[in-house]
C-alpha positions in Angstrom: -8.6 14.9 -25.0 -7.6 11.5 -27.1 -5.6 10.0 -24.5 -3.1 7.0 -25.1 -1.8 4.2 -22.4 1.7 2.7 -22.8 2.4 1.0 -21.4 5.8 -0.8 -21.9 6.3 -4.2 -21.7 9.8 -5.6 -22.0 10.8 -9.8 -22.7 9.3 -11.8 -19.7 12.7 -14.2 -20.3 14.4 -11.1 -19.6 12.3 -10.1 -16.9 12.5 -9.6 -13.2 16.4 -10.0 -12.7 16.2 -9.0 -9.2 14.3 -11.8 -7.8 16.4 -14.1 -9.5 17.4 -15.2 -5.9 14.0 -15.6 -4.2 12.2 -17.1 -7.2 13.1 -19.2 -10.9 13.5 -18.4 -13.4 10.0 -20.1 -14.7 8.3 -18.8 -11.9 10.2 -15.4 -13.1 8.2 -14.9 -15.9 5.2 -16.7 -14.9 4.7 -13.6 -12.9 6.0 -11.4 -14.6 3.2 -11.9 -17.4 0.4 -12.5 -14.5 1.5 -8.9 -14.0 1.5 -7.2 -16.9 -1.7 -9.4 -18.0 -3.6 -7.8 -15.4 -2.6 -4.0 -16.2 -3.6 -4.4 -19.4 -6.9 -5.7 -18.6 -7.3 -3.2 -15.8 -6.3 -0.4 -18.2 -9.2 -1.5 -20.8 -11.4 -0.5 -17.9 -10.3 3.1 -17.0 -12.4 5.8 -18.8 -11.4 8.4 -20.7 -8.6 6.2 -22.1 -9.3 5.9 -26.3 -6.7 3.2 -26.6 -3.6 1.4 -25.3 -0.6 0.6 -26.9 1.3 -2.7 -25.7 5.7 -1.7 -26.5 7.4 -5.4 -26.9 9.2 -8.0 -29.1 8.2 -10.4 -26.6 6.2 -12.7 -29.0 3.6 -13.8 -25.9 3.1 -9.7 -24.5 2.5 -9.1 -28.4 -0.1 -12.7 -28.2 -1.5 -11.6 -25.6 -2.1 -8.1 -27.1 -3.9 -8.9 -30.1 -6.4 -10.6 -28.2 -7.4 -8.1 -26.8 -7.4 -5.7 -29.8 -4.8 -3.3 -28.4 -2.7 -2.2 -31.4 2.0 -3.3 -30.6 4.3 -1.4 -30.7 7.8 -3.0 -31.2 10.9 -2.1 -29.0 13.9 -4.1 -30.8 16.8 -1.9 -30.4 15.7 -0.3 -27.6 17.7 -0.8 -24.0 16.2 0.1 -21.2 12.8 0.2 -20.1 12.9 4.9 -20.6 13.5 3.7 -24.6 10.8 1.9 -24.9 8.1 4.2 -23.5 9.8 7.1 -25.6 9.3 5.0 -28.5 5.1 4.4 -27.1 5.2 8.2 -27.1 6.4 8.6 -30.5 3.7 6.8 -31.8 1.0 8.2 -29.7 2.5 11.8 -31.2 3.0 10.4 -34.8 -0.8 9.1 -34.3 -2.5 13.0 -32.9 -3.5 11.2 -29.5 -2.9 14.6 -27.2 -1.9 12.9 -24.4 -0.2 9.8 -23.3 -0.1 8.2 -20.1 2.9 5.5 -19.5 2.5 2.8 -16.6 4.1 -0.4 -16.5 3.5 -3.8 -16.5 4.1 -5.1 -13.2 1.3 -2.2 -11.4 -0.7 -5.3 -11.2 -2.8 -3.6 -8.0 -4.1 -0.8 -10.8 -7.3 0.1 -10.8 -9.8 1.6 -13.6 -11.5 4.2 -11.3 -8.6 5.9 -9.4 -6.0 6.2 -13.0 -10.0 7.6 -14.5 -10.6 10.1 -12.3 -5.8 11.2 -12.3 -7.1 11.8 -16.8 -10.3 13.6 -14.8 -8.4 15.8 -12.2 -5.1 17.0 -14.5 -7.7 17.7 -18.0 -9.6 20.2 -15.6 -6.5 21.8 -13.5 -4.5 22.1 -17.0 -1.8 20.2 -15.9 0.9 19.4 -18.9 2.8 16.8 -16.5 1.7 13.6 -13.5 4.1 12.0 -12.1 2.6 9.7 -10.4 5.6 8.3 -7.8 5.8 3.9 -6.1 5.9 3.9 -2.0 8.8 4.8 -1.4 8.5 8.4 -3.3 11.3 8.9 -5.3 10.4 6.2 -8.2 8.0 6.5 -10.9 5.2 4.3 -11.4 3.1 6.2 -13.9 3.6 9.8 -16.1 1.2 11.3 -17.5 2.4 14.1 -20.1 0.8 16.6 -22.1 0.8 17.0 -25.1 2.6 13.6 -25.5 6.0 14.0 -26.9 6.8 17.6 -24.3 9.4 15.8 -22.4 11.7 13.1 -23.2 10.7 10.2 -20.3 14.1 8.7 -17.9 12.6 6.0 -15.8 15.1 4.9 -12.5 16.5 5.5 -9.3 15.4 8.6 -8.7 13.2 9.1 -11.4 10.7 10.7 -9.0 12.2 13.6 -8.9 14.3 13.3 -11.6 11.2 13.7 -14.1 9.6 17.2 -12.2 13.4 18.7 -13.3 12.4 17.6 -16.4 9.1 19.6 -16.0 11.2 22.2 -15.1 13.5 22.6 -17.0 10.8 22.7 -20.1 8.0 25.9 -18.3 6.3 22.7 -18.5 3.0 23.0 -15.5 3.4 20.1 -12.8 2.4 18.2 -10.0 3.2 15.2 -7.9 -0.3 12.5 -8.3 0.0 9.8 -5.7 -2.3 7.2 -6.7 -2.7 4.5 -4.7 -3.2 1.7 -6.5 -0.1 2.0 -8.9 2.5 2.2 -5.3 3.4 -1.3 -5.9 5.8 -2.2 -8.5 7.5 -5.3 -8.3 12.0 -5.4 -8.5 13.1 -6.6 -5.4 11.5 -9.6 -3.0 10.5 -6.9 -0.4 8.1 -5.3 -3.0 6.7 -8.7 -3.4 6.0 -9.0 0.3 4.7 -5.4 -0.4 2.3 -6.8 -3.1 1.3 -10.1 -0.9 -0.1 -8.2 1.7 -1.8 -5.2 -0.1 -3.2 -8.0 -2.1 -4.7 -9.8 0.4 -6.4 -6.1 1.8 -7.7 -5.2 -2.2 -10.6 -8.2 -3.0 -11.4 -8.8 -6.7 -8.1 -7.0 -8.1 -4.8 -8.3 -10.2 -6.5 -12.4 -10.6 -4.3 -12.9 -12.9 -1.3 -12.2 -10.1 -3.3 -13.6 -7.9 -3.1 -16.8 -9.2 0.9 -16.9 -10.1 1.2 -15.6 -6.5 -0.9 -18.6 -4.9 0.7 -21.0 -7.3 4.1 -19.8 -5.9 3.0 -20.0 -2.0 1.9 -23.9 -2.9 6.0 -25.2 -4.7 7.4 -23.2 -1.5 5.0 -24.8 0.8 5.6 -28.7 -1.8 9.5 -28.5 -1.6 9.0 -27.0 2.7 
């Protein structure tokens, strides 16, 4: 089954605004870019993905994507994660992909083997929609759609339940599929702390994010 991964990335300059009370602008940009790099590198190792589309207008994200020979979809004019994801989905439909996996750029623990298993399970069960929840169980940290345009995504607070309702309203088979390595995204200082704890127990994953967090910790120690 031809499957496209869709990775929407907002401008690094505007990324992680909810961390502004804990991190300066430069630190937030560095962290967002590091997490994106780790997610992209992990997706490239997922068995069952034919290609990756990065949906962005950020020049740094474009440079990273092009260096990795990944397709770039321009998101100029898209407002928010849902609109950017939809741009990627429309690209998947136009390019003839049979399935699309939308993942955010702030889930750096993404494990290629776990995502590959998800693709296999969903295909075997002939499930149209697989919703991957966040660690709180209320948000969506991944959305697998077969076919890609079966409904329009609606990310944000409460999106896990909302995506289930959209799938049900469209008469689609759906399931909630917790994927341990996709539980952690980063929106708040609490999320950042939880990511740091998870990284400590998972050696080898997310090297760029580890480096960014180490730099932050050293900066805090120097300031103290």
